[in-house]
mmCIF entry with sequence, helices, sheets and N, C-alpha, C, O atoms, coordinates in Angstrom:
data_MODEL
# 
_entry.id   MODEL 
# 
_entity.id                         1 
_entity.type                       polymer 
_entity.pdbx_number_of_molecules   1 
# 
_entity_poly.entity_id                      1 
_entity_poly.type                           'polypeptide(L)' 
_entity_poly.nstd_linkage                   no 
_entity_poly.nstd_monomer                   no 
_entity_poly.pdbx_seq_one_letter_code       FKDNIHMYTHKQMSIQEKQTCLNASEESFYKSKEQTLEAAVRL 
_entity_poly.pdbx_seq_one_letter_code_can   FKDNIHMYTHKQMSIQEKQTCLNASEESFYKSKEQTLEAAVRL 
_entity_poly.pdbx_strand_id                 A 
# 
loop_
_entity_poly_seq.entity_id 
_entity_poly_seq.num 
_entity_poly_seq.mon_id 
_entity_poly_seq.hetero 
1 1  PHE n 
1 2  LYS n 
1 3  ASP n 
1 4  ASN n 
1 5  ILE n 
1 6  HIS n 
1 7  MET n 
1 8  TYR n 
1 9  THR n 
1 10 HIS n 
1 11 LYS n 
1 12 GLN n 
1 13 MET n 
1 14 SER n 
1 15 ILE n 
1 16 GLN n 
1 17 GLU n 
1 18 LYS n 
1 19 GLN n 
1 20 THR n 
1 21 CYS n 
1 22 LEU n 
1 23 ASN n 
1 24 ALA n 
1 25 SER n 
1 26 GLU n 
1 27 GLU n 
1 28 SER n 
1 29 PHE n 
1 30 TYR n 
1 31 LYS n 
1 32 SER n 
1 33 LYS n 
1 34 GLU n 
1 35 GLN n 
1 36 THR n 
1 37 LEU n 
1 38 GLU n 
1 39 ALA n 
1 40 ALA n 
1 41 VAL n 
1 42 ARG n 
1 43 LEU n 
# 
_struct_asym.id          A 
_struct_asym.entity_id   1 
# 
_struct_conf.conf_type_id            HELX_P 
_struct_conf.id                      HELX_P1 
_struct_conf.pdbx_PDB_helix_id       AA1 
_struct_conf.beg_label_comp_id       LYS 
_struct_conf.beg_label_asym_id       A 
_struct_conf.beg_label_seq_id        2 
_struct_conf.pdbx_beg_PDB_ins_code   ? 
_struct_conf.end_label_comp_id       ARG 
_struct_conf.end_label_asym_id       A 
_struct_conf.end_label_seq_id        42 
_struct_conf.pdbx_end_PDB_ins_code   ? 
_struct_conf.beg_auth_comp_id        LYS 
_struct_conf.beg_auth_asym_id        A 
_struct_conf.beg_auth_seq_id         2 
_struct_conf.end_auth_comp_id        ARG 
_struct_conf.end_auth_asym_id        A 
_struct_conf.end_auth_seq_id         42 
_struct_conf.pdbx_PDB_helix_class    1 
_struct_conf.details                 ? 
_struct_conf.pdbx_PDB_helix_length   41 
# 
_struct_conf_type.id          HELX_P 
_struct_conf_type.criteria    ? 
_struct_conf_type.reference   ? 
# 
loop_
_atom_site.group_PDB 
_atom_site.id 
_atom_site.type_symbol 
_atom_site.label_atom_id 
_atom_site.label_alt_id 
_atom_site.label_comp_id 
_atom_site.label_asym_id 
_atom_site.label_entity_id 
_atom_site.label_seq_id 
_atom_site.pdbx_PDB_ins_code 
_atom_site.Cartn_x 
_atom_site.Cartn_y 
_atom_site.Cartn_z 
_atom_site.occupancy 
_atom_site.B_iso_or_equiv 
_atom_site.pdbx_formal_charge 
_atom_site.auth_seq_id 
_atom_site.auth_comp_id 
_atom_site.auth_asym_id 
_atom_site.auth_atom_id 
_atom_site.pdbx_PDB_model_num 
ATOM 1   N N  . PHE A 1 1  ? 7.911   -26.291 -17.267 1.00 0.00 ? 1  PHE A N  1 
ATOM 2   C CA . PHE A 1 1  ? 7.252   -26.382 -15.949 1.00 0.00 ? 1  PHE A CA 1 
ATOM 3   C C  . PHE A 1 1  ? 7.894   -25.395 -14.975 1.00 0.00 ? 1  PHE A C  1 
ATOM 4   O O  . PHE A 1 1  ? 7.205   -24.665 -14.262 1.00 0.00 ? 1  PHE A O  1 
ATOM 5   N N  . LYS A 1 2  ? 9.225   -25.388 -14.961 1.00 0.00 ? 2  LYS A N  1 
ATOM 6   C CA . LYS A 1 2  ? 9.920   -24.458 -14.074 1.00 0.00 ? 2  LYS A CA 1 
ATOM 7   C C  . LYS A 1 2  ? 9.524   -23.019 -14.392 1.00 0.00 ? 2  LYS A C  1 
ATOM 8   O O  . LYS A 1 2  ? 9.318   -22.201 -13.495 1.00 0.00 ? 2  LYS A O  1 
ATOM 9   N N  . ASP A 1 3  ? 9.422   -22.730 -15.684 1.00 0.00 ? 3  ASP A N  1 
ATOM 10  C CA . ASP A 1 3  ? 9.060   -21.374 -16.098 1.00 0.00 ? 3  ASP A CA 1 
ATOM 11  C C  . ASP A 1 3  ? 7.684   -20.990 -15.555 1.00 0.00 ? 3  ASP A C  1 
ATOM 12  O O  . ASP A 1 3  ? 7.468   -19.857 -15.125 1.00 0.00 ? 3  ASP A O  1 
ATOM 13  N N  . ASN A 1 4  ? 6.761   -21.949 -15.581 1.00 0.00 ? 4  ASN A N  1 
ATOM 14  C CA . ASN A 1 4  ? 5.427   -21.668 -15.058 1.00 0.00 ? 4  ASN A CA 1 
ATOM 15  C C  . ASN A 1 4  ? 5.489   -21.288 -13.587 1.00 0.00 ? 4  ASN A C  1 
ATOM 16  O O  . ASN A 1 4  ? 4.853   -20.326 -13.157 1.00 0.00 ? 4  ASN A O  1 
ATOM 17  N N  . ILE A 1 5  ? 6.256   -22.048 -12.824 1.00 0.00 ? 5  ILE A N  1 
ATOM 18  C CA . ILE A 1 5  ? 6.395   -21.755 -11.397 1.00 0.00 ? 5  ILE A CA 1 
ATOM 19  C C  . ILE A 1 5  ? 7.017   -20.379 -11.215 1.00 0.00 ? 5  ILE A C  1 
ATOM 20  O O  . ILE A 1 5  ? 6.589   -19.594 -10.369 1.00 0.00 ? 5  ILE A O  1 
ATOM 21  N N  . HIS A 1 6  ? 8.037   -20.098 -12.026 1.00 0.00 ? 6  HIS A N  1 
ATOM 22  C CA . HIS A 1 6  ? 8.707   -18.804 -11.924 1.00 0.00 ? 6  HIS A CA 1 
ATOM 23  C C  . HIS A 1 6  ? 7.720   -17.674 -12.225 1.00 0.00 ? 6  HIS A C  1 
ATOM 24  O O  . HIS A 1 6  ? 7.667   -16.683 -11.497 1.00 0.00 ? 6  HIS A O  1 
ATOM 25  N N  . MET A 1 7  ? 6.947   -17.824 -13.291 1.00 0.00 ? 7  MET A N  1 
ATOM 26  C CA . MET A 1 7  ? 5.954   -16.807 -13.650 1.00 0.00 ? 7  MET A CA 1 
ATOM 27  C C  . MET A 1 7  ? 4.954   -16.631 -12.511 1.00 0.00 ? 7  MET A C  1 
ATOM 28  O O  . MET A 1 7  ? 4.585   -15.509 -12.161 1.00 0.00 ? 7  MET A O  1 
ATOM 29  N N  . TYR A 1 8  ? 4.519   -17.759 -11.936 1.00 0.00 ? 8  TYR A N  1 
ATOM 30  C CA . TYR A 1 8  ? 3.527   -17.699 -10.865 1.00 0.00 ? 8  TYR A CA 1 
ATOM 31  C C  . TYR A 1 8  ? 4.074   -16.945 -9.656  1.00 0.00 ? 8  TYR A C  1 
ATOM 32  O O  . TYR A 1 8  ? 3.416   -16.050 -9.126  1.00 0.00 ? 8  TYR A O  1 
ATOM 33  N N  . THR A 1 9  ? 5.287   -17.312 -9.221  1.00 0.00 ? 9  THR A N  1 
ATOM 34  C CA . THR A 1 9  ? 5.857   -16.648 -8.051  1.00 0.00 ? 9  THR A CA 1 
ATOM 35  C C  . THR A 1 9  ? 6.076   -15.173 -8.350  1.00 0.00 ? 9  THR A C  1 
ATOM 36  O O  . THR A 1 9  ? 5.891   -14.326 -7.477  1.00 0.00 ? 9  THR A O  1 
ATOM 37  N N  . HIS A 1 10 ? 6.472   -14.864 -9.585  1.00 0.00 ? 10 HIS A N  1 
ATOM 38  C CA . HIS A 1 10 ? 6.683   -13.469 -9.957  1.00 0.00 ? 10 HIS A CA 1 
ATOM 39  C C  . HIS A 1 10 ? 5.367   -12.696 -9.866  1.00 0.00 ? 10 HIS A C  1 
ATOM 40  O O  . HIS A 1 10 ? 5.333   -11.562 -9.388  1.00 0.00 ? 10 HIS A O  1 
ATOM 41  N N  . LYS A 1 11 ? 4.287   -13.321 -10.331 1.00 0.00 ? 11 LYS A N  1 
ATOM 42  C CA . LYS A 1 11 ? 2.968   -12.678 -10.249 1.00 0.00 ? 11 LYS A CA 1 
ATOM 43  C C  . LYS A 1 11 ? 2.595   -12.454 -8.792  1.00 0.00 ? 11 LYS A C  1 
ATOM 44  O O  . LYS A 1 11 ? 2.155   -11.367 -8.418  1.00 0.00 ? 11 LYS A O  1 
ATOM 45  N N  . GLN A 1 12 ? 2.770   -13.480 -7.976  1.00 0.00 ? 12 GLN A N  1 
ATOM 46  C CA . GLN A 1 12 ? 2.455   -13.362 -6.556  1.00 0.00 ? 12 GLN A CA 1 
ATOM 47  C C  . GLN A 1 12 ? 3.238   -12.217 -5.931  1.00 0.00 ? 12 GLN A C  1 
ATOM 48  O O  . GLN A 1 12 ? 2.696   -11.429 -5.156  1.00 0.00 ? 12 GLN A O  1 
ATOM 49  N N  . MET A 1 13 ? 4.517   -12.135 -6.274  1.00 0.00 ? 13 MET A N  1 
ATOM 50  C CA . MET A 1 13 ? 5.371   -11.079 -5.731  1.00 0.00 ? 13 MET A CA 1 
ATOM 51  C C  . MET A 1 13 ? 4.813   -9.705  -6.087  1.00 0.00 ? 13 MET A C  1 
ATOM 52  O O  . MET A 1 13 ? 4.667   -8.844  -5.220  1.00 0.00 ? 13 MET A O  1 
ATOM 53  N N  . SER A 1 14 ? 4.500   -9.505  -7.372  1.00 0.00 ? 14 SER A N  1 
ATOM 54  C CA . SER A 1 14 ? 4.034   -8.191  -7.801  1.00 0.00 ? 14 SER A CA 1 
ATOM 55  C C  . SER A 1 14 ? 2.695   -7.855  -7.141  1.00 0.00 ? 14 SER A C  1 
ATOM 56  O O  . SER A 1 14 ? 2.432   -6.693  -6.833  1.00 0.00 ? 14 SER A O  1 
ATOM 57  N N  . ILE A 1 15 ? 1.854   -8.857  -6.923  1.00 0.00 ? 15 ILE A N  1 
ATOM 58  C CA . ILE A 1 15 ? 0.583   -8.619  -6.234  1.00 0.00 ? 15 ILE A CA 1 
ATOM 59  C C  . ILE A 1 15 ? 0.865   -8.151  -4.808  1.00 0.00 ? 15 ILE A C  1 
ATOM 60  O O  . ILE A 1 15 ? 0.260   -7.191  -4.331  1.00 0.00 ? 15 ILE A O  1 
ATOM 61  N N  . GLN A 1 16 ? 1.783   -8.835  -4.136  1.00 0.00 ? 16 GLN A N  1 
ATOM 62  C CA . GLN A 1 16 ? 2.114   -8.446  -2.769  1.00 0.00 ? 16 GLN A CA 1 
ATOM 63  C C  . GLN A 1 16 ? 2.731   -7.061  -2.734  1.00 0.00 ? 16 GLN A C  1 
ATOM 64  O O  . GLN A 1 16 ? 2.439   -6.268  -1.838  1.00 0.00 ? 16 GLN A O  1 
ATOM 65  N N  . GLU A 1 17 ? 3.591   -6.766  -3.716  1.00 0.00 ? 17 GLU A N  1 
ATOM 66  C CA . GLU A 1 17 ? 4.216   -5.450  -3.772  1.00 0.00 ? 17 GLU A CA 1 
ATOM 67  C C  . GLU A 1 17 ? 3.149   -4.371  -3.940  1.00 0.00 ? 17 GLU A C  1 
ATOM 68  O O  . GLU A 1 17 ? 3.184   -3.341  -3.266  1.00 0.00 ? 17 GLU A O  1 
ATOM 69  N N  . LYS A 1 18 ? 2.203   -4.616  -4.842  1.00 0.00 ? 18 LYS A N  1 
ATOM 70  C CA . LYS A 1 18 ? 1.116   -3.654  -5.048  1.00 0.00 ? 18 LYS A CA 1 
ATOM 71  C C  . LYS A 1 18 ? 0.344   -3.465  -3.749  1.00 0.00 ? 18 LYS A C  1 
ATOM 72  O O  . LYS A 1 18 ? 0.022   -2.340  -3.367  1.00 0.00 ? 18 LYS A O  1 
ATOM 73  N N  . GLN A 1 19 ? 0.049   -4.578  -3.072  1.00 0.00 ? 19 GLN A N  1 
ATOM 74  C CA . GLN A 1 19 ? -0.681  -4.524  -1.814  1.00 0.00 ? 19 GLN A CA 1 
ATOM 75  C C  . GLN A 1 19 ? 0.074   -3.675  -0.805  1.00 0.00 ? 19 GLN A C  1 
ATOM 76  O O  . GLN A 1 19 ? -0.520  -2.844  -0.119  1.00 0.00 ? 19 GLN A O  1 
ATOM 77  N N  . THR A 1 20 ? 1.393   -3.885  -0.712  1.00 0.00 ? 20 THR A N  1 
ATOM 78  C CA . THR A 1 20 ? 2.214   -3.125  0.223   1.00 0.00 ? 20 THR A CA 1 
ATOM 79  C C  . THR A 1 20 ? 2.166   -1.650  -0.123  1.00 0.00 ? 20 THR A C  1 
ATOM 80  O O  . THR A 1 20 ? 2.036   -0.806  0.763   1.00 0.00 ? 20 THR A O  1 
ATOM 81  N N  . CYS A 1 21 ? 2.272   -1.335  -1.407  1.00 0.00 ? 21 CYS A N  1 
ATOM 82  C CA . CYS A 1 21 ? 2.220   0.064   -1.842  1.00 0.00 ? 21 CYS A CA 1 
ATOM 83  C C  . CYS A 1 21 ? 0.873   0.673   -1.476  1.00 0.00 ? 21 CYS A C  1 
ATOM 84  O O  . CYS A 1 21 ? 0.808   1.803   -0.991  1.00 0.00 ? 21 CYS A O  1 
ATOM 85  N N  . LEU A 1 22 ? -0.196  -0.072  -1.706  1.00 0.00 ? 22 LEU A N  1 
ATOM 86  C CA . LEU A 1 22 ? -1.530  0.423   -1.378  1.00 0.00 ? 22 LEU A CA 1 
ATOM 87  C C  . LEU A 1 22 ? -1.631  0.711   0.113   1.00 0.00 ? 22 LEU A C  1 
ATOM 88  O O  . LEU A 1 22 ? -2.096  1.777   0.516   1.00 0.00 ? 22 LEU A O  1 
ATOM 89  N N  . ASN A 1 23 ? -1.193  -0.245  0.932   1.00 0.00 ? 23 ASN A N  1 
ATOM 90  C CA . ASN A 1 23 ? -1.244  -0.058  2.377   1.00 0.00 ? 23 ASN A CA 1 
ATOM 91  C C  . ASN A 1 23 ? -0.461  1.170   2.793   1.00 0.00 ? 23 ASN A C  1 
ATOM 92  O O  . ASN A 1 23 ? -0.918  1.948   3.630   1.00 0.00 ? 23 ASN A O  1 
ATOM 93  N N  . ALA A 1 24 ? 0.724   1.350   2.210   1.00 0.00 ? 24 ALA A N  1 
ATOM 94  C CA . ALA A 1 24 ? 1.576   2.477   2.569   1.00 0.00 ? 24 ALA A CA 1 
ATOM 95  C C  . ALA A 1 24 ? 0.903   3.796   2.206   1.00 0.00 ? 24 ALA A C  1 
ATOM 96  O O  . ALA A 1 24 ? 0.889   4.724   3.014   1.00 0.00 ? 24 ALA A O  1 
ATOM 97  N N  . SER A 1 25 ? 0.347   3.889   1.003   1.00 0.00 ? 25 SER A N  1 
ATOM 98  C CA . SER A 1 25 ? -0.279  5.146   0.585   1.00 0.00 ? 25 SER A CA 1 
ATOM 99  C C  . SER A 1 25 ? -1.551  5.400   1.389   1.00 0.00 ? 25 SER A C  1 
ATOM 100 O O  . SER A 1 25 ? -1.867  6.548   1.703   1.00 0.00 ? 25 SER A O  1 
ATOM 101 N N  . GLU A 1 26 ? -2.279  4.338   1.723   1.00 0.00 ? 26 GLU A N  1 
ATOM 102 C CA . GLU A 1 26 ? -3.469  4.495   2.555   1.00 0.00 ? 26 GLU A CA 1 
ATOM 103 C C  . GLU A 1 26 ? -3.075  5.029   3.919   1.00 0.00 ? 26 GLU A C  1 
ATOM 104 O O  . GLU A 1 26 ? -3.721  5.925   4.462   1.00 0.00 ? 26 GLU A O  1 
ATOM 105 N N  . GLU A 1 27 ? -1.998  4.462   4.469   1.00 0.00 ? 27 GLU A N  1 
ATOM 106 C CA . GLU A 1 27 ? -1.526  4.877   5.781   1.00 0.00 ? 27 GLU A CA 1 
ATOM 107 C C  . GLU A 1 27 ? -1.199  6.368   5.783   1.00 0.00 ? 27 GLU A C  1 
ATOM 108 O O  . GLU A 1 27 ? -1.641  7.109   6.661   1.00 0.00 ? 27 GLU A O  1 
ATOM 109 N N  . SER A 1 28 ? -0.419  6.800   4.786   1.00 0.00 ? 28 SER A N  1 
ATOM 110 C CA . SER A 1 28 ? -0.033  8.206   4.730   1.00 0.00 ? 28 SER A CA 1 
ATOM 111 C C  . SER A 1 28 ? -1.267  9.079   4.491   1.00 0.00 ? 28 SER A C  1 
ATOM 112 O O  . SER A 1 28 ? -1.336  10.207  4.979   1.00 0.00 ? 28 SER A O  1 
ATOM 113 N N  . PHE A 1 29 ? -2.236  8.559   3.742   1.00 0.00 ? 29 PHE A N  1 
ATOM 114 C CA . PHE A 1 29 ? -3.473  9.307   3.500   1.00 0.00 ? 29 PHE A CA 1 
ATOM 115 C C  . PHE A 1 29 ? -4.215  9.539   4.815   1.00 0.00 ? 29 PHE A C  1 
ATOM 116 O O  . PHE A 1 29 ? -4.645  10.654  5.109   1.00 0.00 ? 29 PHE A O  1 
ATOM 117 N N  . TYR A 1 30 ? -4.361  8.470   5.601   1.00 0.00 ? 30 TYR A N  1 
ATOM 118 C CA . TYR A 1 30 ? -5.062  8.600   6.869   1.00 0.00 ? 30 TYR A CA 1 
ATOM 119 C C  . TYR A 1 30 ? -4.292  9.491   7.831   1.00 0.00 ? 30 TYR A C  1 
ATOM 120 O O  . TYR A 1 30 ? -4.888  10.262  8.582   1.00 0.00 ? 30 TYR A O  1 
ATOM 121 N N  . LYS A 1 31 ? -2.963  9.386   7.808   1.00 0.00 ? 31 LYS A N  1 
ATOM 122 C CA . LYS A 1 31 ? -2.149  10.222  8.684   1.00 0.00 ? 31 LYS A CA 1 
ATOM 123 C C  . LYS A 1 31 ? -2.366  11.689  8.356   1.00 0.00 ? 31 LYS A C  1 
ATOM 124 O O  . LYS A 1 31 ? -2.570  12.504  9.255   1.00 0.00 ? 31 LYS A O  1 
ATOM 125 N N  . SER A 1 32 ? -2.324  12.032  7.066   1.00 0.00 ? 32 SER A N  1 
ATOM 126 C CA . SER A 1 32 ? -2.505  13.427  6.674   1.00 0.00 ? 32 SER A CA 1 
ATOM 127 C C  . SER A 1 32 ? -3.936  13.874  6.987   1.00 0.00 ? 32 SER A C  1 
ATOM 128 O O  . SER A 1 32 ? -4.166  15.041  7.303   1.00 0.00 ? 32 SER A O  1 
ATOM 129 N N  . LYS A 1 33 ? -4.890  12.953  6.901   1.00 0.00 ? 33 LYS A N  1 
ATOM 130 C CA . LYS A 1 33 ? -6.277  13.282  7.243   1.00 0.00 ? 33 LYS A CA 1 
ATOM 131 C C  . LYS A 1 33 ? -6.367  13.609  8.729   1.00 0.00 ? 33 LYS A C  1 
ATOM 132 O O  . LYS A 1 33 ? -7.011  14.582  9.122   1.00 0.00 ? 33 LYS A O  1 
ATOM 133 N N  . GLU A 1 34 ? -5.711  12.783  9.557   1.00 0.00 ? 34 GLU A N  1 
ATOM 134 C CA . GLU A 1 34 ? -5.699  13.027  10.996  1.00 0.00 ? 34 GLU A CA 1 
ATOM 135 C C  . GLU A 1 34 ? -5.093  14.385  11.296  1.00 0.00 ? 34 GLU A C  1 
ATOM 136 O O  . GLU A 1 34 ? -5.626  15.146  12.104  1.00 0.00 ? 34 GLU A O  1 
ATOM 137 N N  . GLN A 1 35 ? -3.970  14.690  10.640  1.00 0.00 ? 35 GLN A N  1 
ATOM 138 C CA . GLN A 1 35 ? -3.308  15.968  10.856  1.00 0.00 ? 35 GLN A CA 1 
ATOM 139 C C  . GLN A 1 35 ? -4.230  17.114  10.458  1.00 0.00 ? 35 GLN A C  1 
ATOM 140 O O  . GLN A 1 35 ? -4.287  18.134  11.144  1.00 0.00 ? 35 GLN A O  1 
ATOM 141 N N  . THR A 1 36 ? -4.947  16.951  9.358   1.00 0.00 ? 36 THR A N  1 
ATOM 142 C CA . THR A 1 36 ? -5.878  17.990  8.912   1.00 0.00 ? 36 THR A CA 1 
ATOM 143 C C  . THR A 1 36 ? -6.966  18.183  9.954   1.00 0.00 ? 36 THR A C  1 
ATOM 144 O O  . THR A 1 36 ? -7.330  19.316  10.271  1.00 0.00 ? 36 THR A O  1 
ATOM 145 N N  . LEU A 1 37 ? -7.491  17.081  10.489  1.00 0.00 ? 37 LEU A N  1 
ATOM 146 C CA . LEU A 1 37 ? -8.521  17.168  11.521  1.00 0.00 ? 37 LEU A CA 1 
ATOM 147 C C  . LEU A 1 37 ? -7.981  17.877  12.756  1.00 0.00 ? 37 LEU A C  1 
ATOM 148 O O  . LEU A 1 37 ? -8.645  18.745  13.323  1.00 0.00 ? 37 LEU A O  1 
ATOM 149 N N  . GLU A 1 38 ? -6.770  17.502  13.172  1.00 0.00 ? 38 GLU A N  1 
ATOM 150 C CA . GLU A 1 38 ? -6.159  18.137  14.335  1.00 0.00 ? 38 GLU A CA 1 
ATOM 151 C C  . GLU A 1 38 ? -6.011  19.635  14.100  1.00 0.00 ? 38 GLU A C  1 
ATOM 152 O O  . GLU A 1 38 ? -6.304  20.439  14.984  1.00 0.00 ? 38 GLU A O  1 
ATOM 153 N N  . ALA A 1 39 ? -5.557  20.006  12.908  1.00 0.00 ? 39 ALA A N  1 
ATOM 154 C CA . ALA A 1 39 ? -5.386  21.418  12.571  1.00 0.00 ? 39 ALA A CA 1 
ATOM 155 C C  . ALA A 1 39 ? -6.740  22.127  12.597  1.00 0.00 ? 39 ALA A C  1 
ATOM 156 O O  . ALA A 1 39 ? -6.837  23.260  13.068  1.00 0.00 ? 39 ALA A O  1 
ATOM 157 N N  . ALA A 1 40 ? -7.775  21.472  12.097  1.00 0.00 ? 40 ALA A N  1 
ATOM 158 C CA . ALA A 1 40 ? -9.109  22.070  12.078  1.00 0.00 ? 40 ALA A CA 1 
ATOM 159 C C  . ALA A 1 40 ? -9.615  22.274  13.503  1.00 0.00 ? 40 ALA A C  1 
ATOM 160 O O  . ALA A 1 40 ? -10.247 23.285  13.809  1.00 0.00 ? 40 ALA A O  1 
ATOM 161 N N  . VAL A 1 41 ? -9.332  21.302  14.369  1.00 0.00 ? 41 VAL A N  1 
ATOM 162 C CA . VAL A 1 41 ? -9.776  21.415  15.762  1.00 0.00 ? 41 VAL A CA 1 
ATOM 163 C C  . VAL A 1 41 ? -9.069  22.581  16.447  1.00 0.00 ? 41 VAL A C  1 
ATOM 164 O O  . VAL A 1 41 ? -9.669  23.284  17.260  1.00 0.00 ? 41 VAL A O  1 
ATOM 165 N N  . ARG A 1 42 ? -7.792  22.787  16.117  1.00 0.00 ? 42 ARG A N  1 
ATOM 166 C CA . ARG A 1 42 ? -7.028  23.862  16.741  1.00 0.00 ? 42 ARG A CA 1 
ATOM 167 C C  . ARG A 1 42 ? -7.563  25.237  16.349  1.00 0.00 ? 42 ARG A C  1 
ATOM 168 O O  . ARG A 1 42 ? -7.489  26.178  17.138  1.00 0.00 ? 42 ARG A O  1 
ATOM 169 N N  . LEU A 1 43 ? -8.100  25.359  15.142  1.00 0.00 ? 43 LEU A N  1 
ATOM 170 C CA . LEU A 1 43 ? -8.559  26.665  14.657  1.00 0.00 ? 43 LEU A CA 1 
ATOM 171 C C  . LEU A 1 43 ? -9.697  27.238  15.498  1.00 0.00 ? 43 LEU A C  1 
ATOM 172 O O  . LEU A 1 43 ? -10.187 28.330  15.212  1.00 0.00 ? 43 LEU A O  1 
# 
């Protein structure tokens, strides 16, 4: 039973970690997109 709980929490953790990674990469993607737009406007 304990093992099941441990497996479950571990799964939850990895899901949250993936979510955090996704958010971080999305953020940097949008930031670089904004910078590209700013650069295009300057041209």
